[in-house]
C-alpha positions as CSV (number, residue, x, y, z in Angstrom):
1,M,22.1,-56.2,99.8
2,S,19.8,-56.4,96.7
3,A,19.7,-53.8,94.0
4,I,17.1,-51.0,93.9
5,E,15.6,-50.0,90.6
6,L,16.2,-46.4,89.4
7,S,12.4,-45.8,89.3
8,S,12.3,-46.2,93.1
9,F,14.9,-43.4,93.5
10,V,12.9,-41.2,91.0
11,N,9.6,-41.8,92.8
12,A,11.1,-40.9,96.1
13,A,12.8,-37.8,94.7
14,Q,9.5,-36.5,93.2
15,I,7.7,-36.4,96.6
16,D,7.2,-32.7,97.5
17,S,7.4,-32.8,101.3
18,G,10.0,-30.1,101.9
19,L,12.6,-32.8,102.7
20,D,15.5,-33.1,100.2
21,K,17.6,-36.0,101.5
22,L,17.0,-39.7,100.7
23,H,18.2,-42.9,102.1
24,T,17.8,-46.6,101.3
25,V,16.3,-49.3,103.4
26,E,16.5,-52.8,102.1
27,N,14.6,-52.6,98.6
28,A,13.1,-49.1,99.2
29,V,14.1,-45.5,99.0
30,T,12.6,-43.1,101.5
31,E,12.9,-39.5,102.6
32,R,15.3,-38.9,105.4
33,T,14.3,-36.9,108.5
34,S,16.7,-35.4,111.0
35,H,16.4,-38.5,113.2
36,T,16.7,-42.2,112.6
37,A,16.2,-45.3,114.6
38,V,19.3,-47.4,115.4
39,G,19.1,-50.4,117.7
40,G,15.6,-49.3,118.7
41,K,16.7,-45.8,119.8
42,L,15.9,-42.6,118.1
43,L,19.2,-40.8,117.3
44,S,20.1,-37.6,115.6
45,W,22.0,-38.1,112.2
46,A,24.5,-35.6,113.5
47,K,25.4,-38.0,116.3
48,L,25.8,-41.1,114.1
49,N,29.4,-40.2,113.1
50,T,30.9,-43.3,111.3
51,T,27.6,-45.0,111.2
52,G,26.1,-42.1,109.4
53,D,29.0,-41.9,106.9
54,S,28.6,-45.6,106.0
55,Q,24.9,-45.1,105.4
56,K,25.5,-42.1,103.1
57,S,28.1,-44.1,101.1
58,A,25.7,-47.0,100.8
59,D,22.9,-44.7,99.5
60,Q,25.3,-43.2,97.0
61,S,26.6,-46.6,95.8
62,R,23.1,-48.1,95.4
63,F,22.0,-45.0,93.4
64,Q,25.2,-45.3,91.2
65,E,24.4,-49.0,90.5
66,A,20.8,-48.1,89.7
67,L,22.0,-45.6,87.1
68,K,24.3,-48.2,85.5
69,D,21.6,-50.8,85.4
70,K,19.3,-48.4,83.6
71,F,21.6,-46.6,81.2
72,G,24.5,-49.0,80.9
73,A,27.9,-48.7,82.5
74,E,29.3,-45.8,80.4
75,V,26.3,-43.5,80.4
76,G,25.3,-44.5,84.0
77,E,28.8,-43.7,85.3
78,A,28.8,-40.4,83.5
79,A,25.4,-39.5,84.8
80,Y,26.4,-40.2,88.4
81,N,29.7,-38.4,88.2
82,A,28.1,-35.3,86.7
83,F,26.3,-34.5,90.0
84,A,28.0,-36.6,92.7
85,P,29.9,-34.9,95.5
86,S,33.6,-34.6,94.6
87,D,35.2,-33.3,97.8
88,G,36.2,-36.8,99.1
89,K,33.7,-36.6,102.0
90,S,30.5,-38.7,102.6
91,H,27.4,-36.8,101.6
92,S,23.7,-37.6,101.8
93,L,21.9,-38.6,98.6
94,T,19.6,-35.7,97.7
95,K,16.5,-35.5,95.5
96,T,18.1,-32.8,93.4
97,Q,21.1,-35.1,92.7
98,V,18.8,-38.0,91.8
99,L,16.6,-35.9,89.4
100,D,19.6,-34.1,87.8
101,S,21.5,-37.4,87.3
102,V,18.5,-39.1,85.8
103,E,17.8,-36.2,83.5
104,F,21.5,-36.3,82.4
105,G,21.3,-40.0,81.6
106,L,18.0,-39.7,79.7
107,T,19.4,-36.9,77.6
108,K,22.7,-38.7,76.9
109,E,20.8,-41.9,76.0
110,E,18.6,-40.0,73.6
111,N,21.5,-38.3,72.0
112,N,23.3,-41.6,71.6
113,T,20.2,-43.1,69.9
114,K,20.0,-40.1,67.5
115,Q,23.7,-40.5,66.7
116,Q,23.3,-44.2,66.1
117,N,20.3,-43.6,63.9
118,K,22.2,-40.9,62.0
119,D,25.3,-43.2,61.6
120,A,23.1,-46.1,60.5
121,G,21.3,-43.9,58.0
122,S,24.5,-42.4,56.7
123,D,26.0,-45.9,56.2
124,I,22.9,-46.9,54.1
125,L,23.0,-43.7,52.1
126,A,26.8,-44.1,51.6
127,G,26.1,-47.5,50.1
128,T,23.4,-46.0,47.8
129,R,25.8,-43.2,46.8
130,K,28.6,-45.7,46.0
131,T,26.3,-47.9,43.9
132,Y,24.2,-45.4,42.1
133,G,26.1,-42.1,42.4
134,D,25.5,-38.7,44.0
135,A,22.4,-37.7,42.1
136,V,20.4,-40.8,43.1
137,A,21.6,-40.6,46.7
138,A,20.6,-37.0,46.9
139,K,17.1,-37.8,45.6
140,V,16.7,-40.7,48.0
141,T,17.8,-38.5,50.9
142,T,15.1,-35.9,49.9
143,L,12.5,-38.6,49.7
144,L,13.4,-39.9,53.2
145,E,13.3,-36.5,54.9
146,G,10.7,-36.5,57.7
147,S,10.3,-40.2,57.7
148,S,9.9,-41.5,61.3
149,K,11.2,-44.9,60.3
150,F,14.3,-43.5,58.8
151,A,14.8,-41.4,62.0
152,R,14.9,-44.8,63.9
153,T,17.3,-46.5,61.5
154,S,19.3,-48.3,64.1
155,E,16.3,-50.1,65.5
156,N,15.8,-52.2,62.3
157,T,18.8,-51.5,60.0
158,G,18.4,-54.7,57.9
159,Q,14.8,-54.1,57.0
160,L,15.3,-50.4,56.4
161,K,18.4,-51.1,54.2
162,E,16.3,-53.4,52.1
163,T,13.5,-50.8,51.8
164,I,15.8,-47.9,51.0
165,G,17.5,-50.2,48.4
166,E,14.2,-50.7,46.7
167,I,13.6,-46.9,46.7
168,A,17.1,-46.3,45.4
169,K,16.5,-48.8,42.6
170,G,13.4,-47.1,41.5
171,V,15.0,-43.6,41.7
172,F,17.9,-45.0,39.7
173,Q,15.7,-46.4,36.9
174,E,14.0,-43.0,36.6
175,H,17.4,-41.2,36.7
176,L,18.8,-43.6,34.2
177,G,15.9,-43.1,31.9
178,L,16.4,-39.3,31.9
179,I,20.2,-39.7,31.2
180,N,19.5,-42.0,28.3
181,E,16.8,-39.7,27.0
182,D,19.3,-36.8,27.1
183,I,22.0,-38.8,25.2
184,T,19.4,-40.0,22.6
185,A,18.2,-36.4,22.1
186,R,21.8,-35.2,21.6
187,I,22.4,-37.9,19.0
188,S,19.0,-37.1,17.3
189,Q,20.1,-33.5,16.9
190,L,23.2,-34.6,15.1
191,K,21.1,-36.7,12.7
192,E,19.5,-33.5,11.4
193,P,20.6,-32.6,7.8
194,G,23.7,-30.5,7.8
195,A,24.4,-30.8,11.6
196,L,27.6,-32.8,11.3
197,E,28.7,-30.7,8.3
198,A,28.3,-27.5,10.3
199,I,30.3,-28.8,13.3
200,A,33.1,-30.0,11.0
201,T,33.2,-26.6,9.3
202,S,33.3,-24.8,12.7
203,A,36.1,-27.0,13.9
204,S,38.1,-26.6,10.6
205,I,37.9,-30.3,9.9
206,D,38.3,-31.0,6.2
207,I,35.9,-33.7,5.0
208,D,34.9,-34.5,1.4
209,W,31.2,-35.0,2.2
210,G,30.6,-36.3,-1.2
211,T,32.5,-39.5,-0.2
212,V,30.6,-39.9,3.1
213,S,27.6,-42.3,2.9
214,A,24.6,-42.6,5.1
215,E,26.2,-45.7,6.6
216,D,29.3,-43.7,7.4
217,K,27.3,-41.2,9.4
218,T,25.4,-43.9,11.1
219,A,28.6,-45.6,12.2
220,L,30.0,-42.3,13.4
221,L,26.9,-41.6,15.5
222,A,27.0,-45.1,16.9
223,N,30.6,-44.7,18.0
224,L,29.7,-41.3,19.5
225,E,26.8,-42.7,21.4
226,K,29.0,-45.4,23.0
227,K,31.5,-42.6,24.0
228,L,28.7,-40.5,25.6
229,I,27.3,-43.5,27.5
230,K,30.8,-44.0,28.8
231,Q,31.0,-40.3,29.8
232,S,27.8,-40.7,31.8
233,H,29.4,-43.3,34.1
234,A,30.5,-41.3,37.1
235,N,32.7,-44.0,38.5
236,P,34.4,-46.7,36.4
237,Q,34.4,-49.0,39.4
238,E,30.7,-48.7,39.9
239,P,28.9,-49.3,36.6
240,K,25.5,-48.4,38.0
241,A,26.6,-44.9,39.0
242,R,25.5,-42.6,36.1
243,Q,25.5,-38.8,35.6
244,F,24.3,-36.4,32.9
245,V,27.0,-35.6,30.2
246,N,28.2,-32.1,29.9
247,D,28.2,-30.0,26.8
248,E,31.9,-29.4,26.7
249,K,32.9,-33.1,26.7
250,V,30.1,-33.9,24.2
251,D,31.4,-31.3,21.8
252,L,35.0,-32.6,22.1
253,A,33.9,-36.2,21.5
254,T,31.9,-35.1,18.5
255,T,34.7,-33.2,16.9
256,N,37.1,-36.1,17.6
257,Q,34.7,-38.5,15.7
258,L,34.6,-36.1,12.8
259,Q,38.4,-36.0,12.8
260,I,38.6,-39.8,12.7
261,L,36.1,-39.8,9.8
262,S,38.4,-37.4,7.9
263,E,41.4,-39.6,8.6
264,I,39.7,-42.8,7.5
265,K,38.5,-41.3,4.3
266,T,42.1,-40.2,3.3
267,A,43.5,-43.7,4.1
268,L,41.0,-46.0,2.6
269,P,41.6,-48.1,-0.6
270,G,41.5,-45.8,-3.5
271,S,43.1,-42.9,-1.6
272,E,46.5,-41.5,-2.6
273,F,47.9,-42.5,0.8
274,F,46.7,-46.1,0.5
275,N,48.2,-46.5,-3.0
276,R,51.5,-45.0,-1.9
277,V,51.8,-47.4,1.1
278,L,51.2,-50.3,-1.2
279,G,53.5,-48.9,-3.8
280,D,56.3,-48.8,-1.3
281,L,55.8,-52.5,-0.8
282,G,55.9,-53.3,-4.5
283,L,52.1,-53.9,-4.5
284,S,49.1,-52.5,-6.3
285,P,45.5,-52.3,-5.0
286,E,44.7,-55.3,-7.3
287,D,46.9,-57.4,-5.1
288,I,44.6,-56.9,-2.1
289,S,41.2,-58.6,-2.2
290,E,38.0,-56.6,-2.1
291,Q,37.0,-58.3,1.1
292,V,40.2,-57.2,2.8
293,Q,39.8,-53.7,1.4
294,G,36.3,-53.5,2.7
295,K,37.3,-54.7,6.2
296,L,40.1,-52.1,6.3
297,A,37.7,-49.3,7.2
298,D,36.6,-51.2,10.3
299,D,40.2,-51.9,11.3
300,L,41.1,-48.2,10.9
301,S,38.1,-47.1,12.9
302,H,38.7,-49.6,15.6
303,E,42.4,-48.6,16.1
304,L,41.7,-44.8,15.9
305,Q,38.8,-45.1,18.4
306,I,41.2,-46.6,20.9
307,I,43.4,-43.4,20.5
308,L,40.4,-41.3,21.6
309,G,39.9,-43.2,24.8
310,E,36.8,-44.9,26.2
311,D,34.9,-41.6,26.6
312,G,36.1,-40.2,23.2
313,T,37.7,-37.0,24.7
314,K,41.4,-37.7,24.5
315,E,43.3,-35.1,22.5
316,I,44.5,-36.2,19.1
317,K,48.1,-35.3,19.0
318,G,50.4,-35.3,16.0
319,D,49.9,-36.9,12.7
320,L,47.8,-40.1,12.6
321,K,49.3,-41.3,9.3
322,S,51.9,-43.4,11.0
323,T,49.2,-45.2,12.9
324,E,47.1,-45.6,9.7
325,K,50.1,-46.9,7.8
326,K,50.7,-49.5,10.5
327,I,47.1,-50.7,10.3
328,I,47.4,-51.0,6.5
329,L,50.7,-52.9,6.7
330,Q,49.2,-55.3,9.3
331,A,46.2,-55.9,7.0
332,V,48.5,-56.6,4.1
333,S,50.5,-59.0,6.3
334,M,47.5,-60.9,7.5
335,A,45.6,-60.9,4.1
336,L,48.4,-61.2,1.5
337,L,51.6,-62.3,3.1
338,K,49.9,-65.1,5.1
339,D,48.8,-66.6,1.8
340,V,52.1,-66.0,0.1
341,S,54.1,-67.6,2.9
342,R,51.7,-70.6,3.2
343,A,51.9,-71.2,-0.6
344,E,55.7,-71.1,-0.6
345,A,55.9,-73.5,2.3
346,K,53.7,-76.0,0.4
347,T,55.7,-76.0,-2.8
348,P,57.3,-79.3,-3.7
349,E,60.8,-77.9,-3.4
350,F,60.2,-76.7,0.2
351,T,58.4,-79.9,1.2
352,A,61.4,-81.9,-0.1
353,A,63.8,-79.6,1.8
354,I,62.1,-80.2,5.2
355,S,61.4,-83.9,4.6
356,H,64.5,-85.1,6.5
357,F,63.0,-83.7,9.7
358,D,60.2,-86.2,9.4
359,T,61.9,-89.3,10.6
360,E,58.7,-91.3,11.3
361,G,57.0,-90.6,8.0
362,D,54.3,-88.6,9.8
363,P,52.5,-86.1,7.6
364,K,51.7,-84.1,10.8
365,T,55.3,-83.2,11.2
366,T,55.6,-81.8,7.7
367,A,52.4,-79.9,8.1
368,Y,53.5,-78.5,11.4
369,L,56.9,-77.3,10.0
370,E,55.2,-75.8,6.9
371,K,52.8,-73.8,9.2
372,L,55.4,-72.8,11.7
373,L,58.0,-71.6,9.2
374,S,55.5,-69.8,7.0
375,H,54.2,-68.0,10.2
376,L,57.6,-67.0,11.3
377,A,58.4,-65.7,7.8
378,R,55.3,-63.6,7.7
379,S,55.9,-62.3,11.2
380,Q,59.5,-61.3,10.3
381,V,58.5,-59.5,7.1
382,E,55.7,-57.7,9.0
383,A,58.2,-56.5,11.5
384,D,60.5,-55.3,8.7
385,M,57.6,-53.5,7.1
386,L,56.7,-51.7,10.3
387,A,60.4,-50.8,10.8
388,G,60.3,-49.1,7.4
389,K,62.5,-51.5,5.5
390,S,62.6,-51.2,1.7
391,F,61.8,-54.2,-0.4
392,S,62.6,-52.7,-3.8
393,E,65.8,-54.8,-4.2
394,V,64.0,-58.1,-3.6
395,G,61.0,-57.6,-5.9
396,G,58.6,-56.2,-3.4
397,V,57.2,-57.6,-0.1
398,A,55.8,-60.7,-1.7
399,G,59.2,-61.8,-3.0
400,A,60.7,-60.9,0.4
401,T,58.1,-63.2,2.1
402,K,58.9,-66.1,-0.2
403,A,62.6,-65.7,0.5
404,E,62.0,-65.4,4.2
405,V,60.3,-68.8,4.3
406,W,63.5,-70.3,3.1
407,N,65.5,-68.2,5.5
408,Q,63.5,-69.6,8.4
409,L,64.4,-73.1,7.2
410,T,68.0,-72.1,7.3
411,H,67.6,-71.0,10.9
412,L,66.0,-74.4,11.7
413,E,68.9,-76.2,10.1
414,T,71.5,-74.1,11.9
415,A,69.8,-74.7,15.2
416,S,69.6,-78.4,14.5
417,N,73.3,-78.5,13.8
418,A,74.0,-76.6,17.0
419,L,71.8,-79.0,19.0
420,E,73.7,-82.0,17.5
421,E,77.0,-80.4,18.9
422,F,75.2,-79.7,22.2
423,V,74.3,-83.4,22.6
424,G,77.9,-84.4,21.9
425,L,79.2,-81.9,24.5
426,L,76.9,-83.3,27.1
427,A,78.1,-86.8,26.5
428,D,81.8,-85.8,26.8
429,Q,83.4,-86.4,30.2
430,E,85.2,-83.1,30.1
431,L,82.9,-80.1,29.7
432,D,84.2,-77.5,27.2
433,A,82.4,-74.4,28.6
434,S,83.5,-72.0,25.9
435,K,82.3,-74.3,23.1
436,F,79.2,-75.1,25.2
437,G,78.4,-71.3,25.4
438,E,79.0,-70.8,21.6
439,V,76.7,-73.7,20.7
440,A,74.0,-72.6,23.1
441,K,74.1,-69.1,21.7
442,S,73.9,-70.3,18.1
443,Y,70.9,-72.4,19.0
444,A,69.1,-69.6,20.8
445,E,69.7,-67.2,18.0
446,N,68.3,-69.6,15.4
447,A,65.6,-71.6,17.2
448,K,62.8,-69.1,16.7
449,S,59.2,-70.1,17.6
450,S,55.8,-68.7,17.4
451,G,54.8,-69.5,21.0
452,A,56.0,-70.8,24.3
453,D,55.1,-74.4,23.4
454,D,56.8,-74.4,20.0
455,I,60.4,-74.7,21.3
456,G,59.5,-78.0,22.9
457,K,57.9,-79.3,19.7
458,I,60.9,-78.1,17.6
459,L,63.4,-79.7,20.0
460,D,61.4,-83.0,19.8
461,I,61.6,-83.0,16.0
462,Q,65.3,-82.0,15.9
463,L,66.3,-84.6,18.5
464,N,64.3,-87.4,16.7
465,K,66.3,-86.4,13.6
466,I,69.6,-86.5,15.4
467,F,68.9,-89.8,17.2
468,K,67.6,-91.4,14.0
469,E,70.8,-90.5,12.1
470,Q,73.1,-91.2,15.1
471,P,71.6,-93.9,17.4
472,E,74.8,-94.0,19.4
473,A,74.3,-90.3,20.3
474,K,71.1,-91.1,22.1
475,Q,72.7,-94.1,23.9
476,Q,75.6,-92.0,25.1
477,L,73.3,-89.2,26.3
478,L,71.1,-91.5,28.3
479,Q,74.2,-93.1,29.7
480,A,75.4,-89.7,30.8
481,V,72.0,-89.1,32.5
482,E,72.1,-92.5,34.3
483,N,75.7,-92.3,35.5
484,G,75.3,-88.8,36.9
485,Q,77.6,-87.1,34.3
486,L,74.8,-84.8,33.1
487,L,74.0,-83.9,36.7
488,N,77.6,-83.1,37.3
489,H,77.8,-81.0,34.1
490,A,74.6,-79.1,35.1
491,N,76.1,-78.4,38.6
492,A,79.4,-77.2,37.1
493,L,77.6,-75.0,34.7
494,G,75.5,-73.5,37.5
495,A,78.5,-73.0,39.7
496,G,80.5,-71.5,36.8
497,I,77.8,-69.0,35.9
498,N,77.4,-67.9,39.6
499,L,81.2,-67.5,39.8
500,L,81.3,-65.5,36.6
501,R,78.5,-63.2,37.8
502,D,80.1,-62.7,41.2
503,T,83.5,-62.0,39.7
504,V,82.1,-59.5,37.1
505,E,80.1,-57.8,39.8
506,N,83.2,-57.3,42.0
507,Q,85.2,-55.9,39.1
508,L,82.3,-53.5,38.3
509,I,82.2,-52.4,41.9
510,V,86.0,-51.8,41.9
511,K,85.6,-49.8,38.6
512,A,82.7,-47.8,40.0
513,N,84.6,-46.8,43.1
514,R,87.6,-45.9,41.0
515,D,85.4,-43.7,38.8
516,G,83.5,-42.2,41.6
517,I,80.2,-43.8,40.5
518,D,77.6,-45.3,42.8
519,P,78.7,-49.0,43.1
520,D,75.0,-50.1,43.3
521,Y,74.9,-49.8,39.6
522,A,77.1,-52.9,39.4
523,V,74.3,-55.1,40.6
524,L,72.1,-53.8,37.8
525,E,74.7,-54.1,35.1
526,V,76.1,-57.6,35.8
527,N,73.2,-59.5,34.3
528,T,73.2,-57.3,31.2
529,L,76.9,-57.8,30.7
530,T,76.9,-61.6,31.2
531,A,73.5,-62.3,29.6
532,T,74.9,-63.1,26.1
533,A,76.9,-66.0,27.6
534,T,74.6,-67.2,30.3
535,R,71.0,-66.9,29.0
536,P,71.4,-69.1,25.9
537,I,72.7,-71.9,28.2
538,D,69.7,-71.5,30.5
539,Y,67.3,-71.4,27.6
540,L,68.7,-74.4,25.8
541,L,69.5,-76.6,28.8
542,S,66.1,-76.1,30.5
543,N,64.1,-76.8,27.3
544,F,66.4,-79.7,26.3
545,V,66.0,-81.4,29.7
546,A,62.2,-81.0,29.5
547,T,62.1,-82.5,26.0
548,I,64.4,-85.4,26.6
549,S,62.6,-86.3,29.8
550,N,59.3,-86.4,27.9
551,Q,60.9,-88.7,25.3
552,E,61.7,-91.1,28.2
553,K,58.2,-91.2,29.6
554,L,55.7,-93.9,28.9
555,P,52.2,-93.1,27.6
556,V,49.5,-93.0,30.3
557,V,45.7,-93.3,29.9
558,N,44.1,-90.2,31.2
559,A,40.7,-89.8,29.4
560,Q,37.9,-90.5,31.8
561,A,36.1,-92.8,29.3
562,D,39.3,-94.8,28.7
563,L,40.0,-95.1,32.4
564,A,36.5,-96.5,33.1
565,N,37.1,-99.3,30.5
566,L,40.5,-100.3,31.7
567,S,41.0,-104.0,32.4
568,E,42.8,-105.3,35.5
569,T,45.9,-105.8,33.3
570,G,45.5,-102.3,31.8
571,Q,45.2,-100.7,35.2
572,A,48.4,-102.5,36.3
573,Q,50.2,-101.2,33.1
574,K,49.0,-97.7,33.9
575,D,50.3,-97.9,37.4
576,V,53.7,-99.0,36.2
577,A,53.8,-96.2,33.6
578,V,52.8,-93.6,36.2
579,K,55.5,-94.8,38.6
580,H,58.1,-94.8,35.8
581,N,57.2,-91.3,34.7
582,E,57.5,-90.0,38.3
583,Q,61.0,-91.5,38.5
584,V,61.8,-89.8,35.2
585,D,60.6,-86.4,36.5
586,Q,62.6,-86.8,39.7
587,K,65.7,-87.7,37.7
588,Y,65.6,-84.8,35.3
589,N,64.3,-82.3,37.9
590,S,67.4,-83.0,40.0
591,I,69.5,-82.1,36.9
592,M,67.8,-78.7,36.6
593,Q,67.9,-78.2,40.4
594,A,71.7,-78.7,40.3
595,F,72.0,-76.1,37.6
596,A,69.7,-73.6,39.3
597,D,71.1,-74.1,42.8
598,P,74.6,-75.7,42.4
599,Q,76.8,-77.1,45.1
600,E,80.2,-75.6,45.4
601,D,82.6,-77.0,42.7
602,K,85.8,-74.9,42.8
603,E,87.7,-76.8,40.1
604,N,85.0,-77.3,37.5
605,G,83.2,-74.1,38.4
606,S,86.4,-72.1,37.7
607,K,86.9,-73.9,34.4
608,V,83.4,-73.2,33.3
609,A,83.6,-69.5,34.3
610,A,86.9,-69.1,32.5
611,G,85.4,-70.8,29.4
612,L,82.3,-68.6,29.4
613,A,84.5,-65.5,29.9
614,L,86.2,-66.2,26.6
615,N,82.9,-65.4,24.9
616,L,82.6,-62.1,26.7
617,Q,85.9,-60.4,25.9
618,D,84.2,-57.7,23.8
619,Q,81.8,-56.9,26.6
620,F,84.6,-56.7,29.2
621,R,86.5,-54.4,26.9
622,D,83.5,-52.1,26.4
623,Y,83.0,-51.9,30.2
624,G,86.7,-51.4,30.8
625,I,87.2,-54.4,33.2
626,T,89.5,-57.5,33.2
627,V,88.2,-60.8,34.5
628,T,90.4,-63.8,35.3
629,F,89.9,-67.1,37.1
């Protein structure tokens, strides 16, 4: 049976004939009288019995389907159920049922459309609010009130979103202009003669205005303007969202800027504070160039502005003199000590002292060591200055810097000697773990570097020196690599370190249980306790293996221009070098893999653990534990 459109039901229901019941015949809906024709005979509906019930159910079903076709499954079903008989019996379809159900569906559909429009409009305005802030979104909402297009947002969301976006952009530009005008007006008021002075007096901020230049005031107001602009950003995550600044925060930012000005004036060159800081270092203002002294004001301002926060309203707590002293000391370090340390490192005496590290006669090696050791010396003295160390006994900070350059060379020599022992230990068939740990610790303590890459460069220089002086040492080391001895040593070290940590952890757990302490702390403490014995080994072995593997590698052409010009022979040589280097990487990576994830080695692992434990007796005593293997 074909479907009947809902309009057919509505048209039939609207006929005012005094009859209320409807029934369906093929594709039509008609009024139903008290009689109907069945098989060519006129019969009363009351006598149809089952036949009549089937017709009623069919009428109801076809009306229900018509509602669903018109309004959709959900709304159509709801419209039908709202007025359908619910007593479980078959009932005739009535005009009242049809009209009420259709009215229900139309109302529901209209409400759904309104809600969809409302939701779509809310989504668009939420995007506007997120991008431009509440003020702009509120203004856009006001402008759209009464708009028939906005009332039908769901019909063309994409186009309306674009249109509203353009409206919001225009409102934002107007809003932004007003905010910027407000900030500009506030700054202009502070440019009036006596304005800043009055605020400082009111806030009890002591400033010698006779020392404050027009440039100082201009700089202060420029910093303040930046802070106010930051205040106007309502949401740091949405840079376009802006709001008007409020008086309270503006006043706080202004007084903070005046406080900073007061601090800077009392710490600049020529001030009692500045001269005292230099005096403690054995220096006078004449030792610092005018250029550096002039830049100091900018450095002080920059650091103190950070303390105030981006919007300039953070409370200034405590005395700022310690911060100012730190800035002065750092300026002295960069300006004076850098020159002093570089000059000392370039003296003939120092150049001669480091010459034996240049085994290839390469000026770059000498230049590198001069730069590195002078940098390390300056950094160490700067750290001592910031820690409050006195330099009076060494002739002031300049003398201390010169001495520290030589001290750094001593560290380099000590580390080099430790590395020489380390190479010998690796070549030995029997691994002396105790000695190995001592040597690694000595190297780690003395092999300082200025960056992550420097340790590799230092090791390269030191190994070249060792191998130049002792060619047999290199041969023995490479032989230990090739015959697997270094791999076995690495595995034994890894197994021993793991055994040491596990044993120490167990002892700490036993002690914790005995003392009534949470045993979980043992897991946290074990690394701290064993670190002095294990970390230097990890540090030296990993860097040593990386360096020695690089020394075994062949040079490979990588530059694009050089690759393009390679001959057939050159390409073949490159392929050989690449394959060789891959094999080298595989060989040395397996050594470090054995160290990091060792196989079980009960005999050698126990020996290594026992040897490393000899270097931890003081720590074991401090923790009150006994460790044996």
